[in-house]
C-alpha positions as CSV (number, residue, x, y, z in Angstrom):
1,M,-0.8,1.9,23.8
2,Q,-2.1,2.0,20.2
3,Y,0.9,2.6,18.0
4,E,0.1,4.1,14.6
5,A,3.5,3.8,12.8
6,I,6.9,2.3,12.9
7,V,10.0,4.0,11.5
8,I,13.1,2.0,10.8
9,G,16.6,3.3,10.0
10,V,19.2,1.0,8.4
11,S,22.5,1.4,6.6
12,S,25.4,-1.0,6.0
13,G,24.1,-4.6,6.4
14,G,20.5,-3.4,6.2
15,M,19.3,-5.5,3.3
16,N,19.9,-8.7,5.4
17,A,18.3,-7.2,8.5
18,L,15.2,-6.0,6.6
19,K,14.9,-9.4,4.9
20,I,14.6,-11.1,8.4
21,I,12.0,-8.5,9.6
22,F,9.9,-8.5,6.5
23,A,9.8,-12.3,6.2
24,A,8.6,-12.6,9.8
25,M,5.7,-10.2,9.6
26,P,2.3,-11.9,9.2
27,A,-0.3,-10.7,6.7
28,H,-2.4,-9.3,9.6
29,F,0.4,-7.0,10.9
30,S,-1.3,-3.7,10.5
31,I,1.1,-1.0,11.9
32,P,2.6,0.7,8.8
33,M,6.4,0.6,8.6
34,I,8.4,3.5,7.1
35,I,12.0,2.7,6.3
36,V,15.1,4.6,5.3
37,Q,17.8,2.3,3.9
38,H,20.9,4.1,2.8
39,V,21.2,3.2,-0.9
40,G,23.1,4.7,-3.8
41,A,21.5,7.7,-5.6
42,Q,21.4,5.6,-8.8
43,S,19.6,2.6,-7.2
44,D,16.7,1.5,-9.4
45,G,14.5,0.0,-6.6
46,Q,14.8,-3.6,-7.8
47,W,15.6,-4.7,-4.3
48,I,12.1,-3.7,-3.3
49,T,10.8,-6.3,-5.7
50,L,13.0,-9.0,-4.1
51,F,11.6,-8.0,-0.7
52,N,8.0,-8.3,-1.9
53,D,8.7,-11.9,-2.8
54,K,9.6,-12.6,0.8
55,S,6.9,-10.6,2.6
56,Q,3.2,-11.1,3.2
57,L,2.8,-7.3,3.5
58,E,2.9,-4.9,0.6
59,I,6.3,-3.2,0.2
60,K,6.5,-0.1,-1.9
61,E,8.5,3.1,-2.5
62,A,6.8,6.1,-0.7
63,D,5.3,8.7,-3.1
64,E,4.9,12.4,-2.6
65,K,1.6,13.3,-0.8
66,E,0.8,9.6,-0.4
67,K,-1.4,8.7,2.6
68,I,0.2,6.3,5.1
69,K,-1.9,3.2,5.2
70,K,-2.1,0.2,7.5
71,G,-0.4,-3.1,6.6
72,T,2.1,-1.5,4.2
73,I,5.8,-1.1,4.3
74,F,7.0,2.1,2.7
75,I,10.6,2.6,1.6
76,A,12.3,6.0,1.1
77,P,13.2,6.5,-2.6
78,P,16.9,6.8,-3.4
79,N,18.3,10.4,-3.3
80,Y,15.2,11.9,-1.6
81,H,14.7,12.8,2.1
82,L,11.4,11.2,3.2
83,L,9.3,13.3,5.7
84,I,6.0,12.7,7.3
85,E,3.6,15.6,7.4
86,K,1.1,16.2,10.3
87,D,-1.7,14.9,8.1
88,K,0.1,11.5,7.9
89,T,1.2,11.9,4.3
90,F,4.7,11.7,2.8
91,S,6.7,14.6,1.6
92,L,9.9,14.1,-0.5
93,T,12.7,16.7,-0.7
94,I,16.1,17.0,-2.3
95,D,17.5,19.2,0.5
96,E,21.2,18.9,1.4
97,R,22.5,15.5,2.7
98,V,22.3,15.0,6.4
99,N,25.0,12.7,7.9
100,Y,26.3,12.3,4.4
101,A,23.0,10.7,3.4
102,R,19.9,11.3,1.4
103,P,17.6,9.8,2.4
104,S,18.5,10.5,6.0
105,I,17.2,8.5,8.9
106,D,17.3,11.6,11.2
107,V,15.1,13.5,8.8
108,L,12.5,10.8,8.7
109,F,12.6,10.1,12.4
110,E,12.3,13.8,13.5
111,S,9.4,14.5,11.2
112,A,7.7,11.2,12.3
113,A,8.1,12.2,15.9
114,E,6.3,15.5,15.4
115,A,3.5,13.8,13.4
116,Y,2.9,10.8,15.7
117,K,4.2,11.9,19.1
118,N,3.8,9.0,21.6
119,K,2.1,6.8,19.0
120,L,5.3,6.1,17.1
121,I,7.9,3.3,17.4
122,G,11.4,4.1,16.2
123,I,14.0,1.4,15.4
124,V,17.7,1.8,14.6
125,L,19.3,-1.2,13.1
126,T,22.7,-2.1,11.6
127,G,24.7,0.7,10.0
128,A,28.1,2.3,9.6
129,N,27.5,5.9,10.6
130,S,25.6,7.9,13.3
131,D,22.5,8.7,11.2
132,G,19.5,8.0,13.4
133,A,21.0,8.9,16.8
134,K,19.5,12.4,16.7
135,G,16.2,11.2,15.3
136,I,15.7,8.4,17.8
137,T,16.4,11.0,20.6
138,R,13.6,13.1,19.2
139,I,11.2,10.1,19.1
140,Q,12.0,9.5,22.8
141,E,11.5,13.2,23.7
142,C,8.0,13.0,22.0
143,G,7.1,10.0,24.0
144,G,7.5,7.3,21.3
145,L,8.8,3.8,21.9
146,T,12.5,3.4,21.0
147,I,14.1,0.1,19.9
148,I,17.8,-0.5,18.9
149,Q,19.4,-3.6,17.5
150,D,22.0,-5.0,19.9
151,P,25.3,-3.9,18.4
152,K,26.8,-7.4,19.1
153,T,24.3,-8.8,16.6
154,A,24.5,-6.1,14.0
155,E,26.4,-6.6,10.7
156,S,27.7,-3.1,11.3
157,A,27.6,-2.0,15.0
158,Y,28.5,1.7,14.6
159,M,24.9,3.0,14.1
160,P,23.3,1.1,16.9
161,K,26.2,2.1,19.2
162,A,25.7,5.7,18.3
163,A,22.0,5.5,19.1
164,I,22.6,3.8,22.4
165,A,25.1,6.5,23.3
166,A,22.4,9.1,22.6
167,I,19.5,7.6,24.6
168,E,18.6,4.8,26.9
169,P,16.1,2.9,24.6
170,N,13.0,1.1,25.7
171,F,14.3,-2.1,24.1
172,I,17.6,-3.5,22.8
173,G,17.8,-6.9,21.1
174,S,18.7,-9.1,18.2
175,L,16.6,-9.0,15.0
176,D,14.6,-12.0,16.2
177,D,14.0,-10.3,19.6
178,I,12.8,-7.2,17.8
179,V,10.5,-9.2,15.6
180,T,9.0,-10.9,18.7
181,F,8.6,-7.6,20.5
182,L,6.8,-6.0,17.5
183,L,4.5,-9.0,17.2
184,K,3.6,-8.7,20.9
185,I,2.8,-5.1,20.4
186,E,0.5,-5.9,17.4
187,Q,-1.2,-8.6,19.4
188,Q,-2.0,-6.2,22.2
189,K,-4.0,-4.1,19.7
190,R,-6.5,-6.8,19.2
């Protein structure tokens, strides 16, 4: 299967989890990653700069109408829901909070599932609420691949547990297991 995008949802404990994933991705990893990390509305995005220092891939905030491109990690901007349109561009909204969050993981995952169908990988990592459970369900319904961090290895187990309660994922593992799994998927493309 040729996957065209990876969506990742993280909340509490997410910075540490993302650091591990970003640092492990080689420069040739081409599947774009789109991430919702719950951050405060006043966040200035400085943490993205810190991630760029640790990654061989470009990491940037997603912009309105921006085309999703290979080899890039896109982060939802603070206080905006991030959606993926059918033409594989981003859309930003300031609609009501979903699961007490904006950006919401469910909003990203559901729009990505509609845009990419079975060519999407959805990943739920550490977090302290149930955001992502509904979205990962939609990804599975559309034929996408679903991955959830093992709650025993998560800094905050609530979000992975909620996702596992919603679906039977294709893969459950530690962050290192997830990285290895993604690298195998990338290798199969070649």
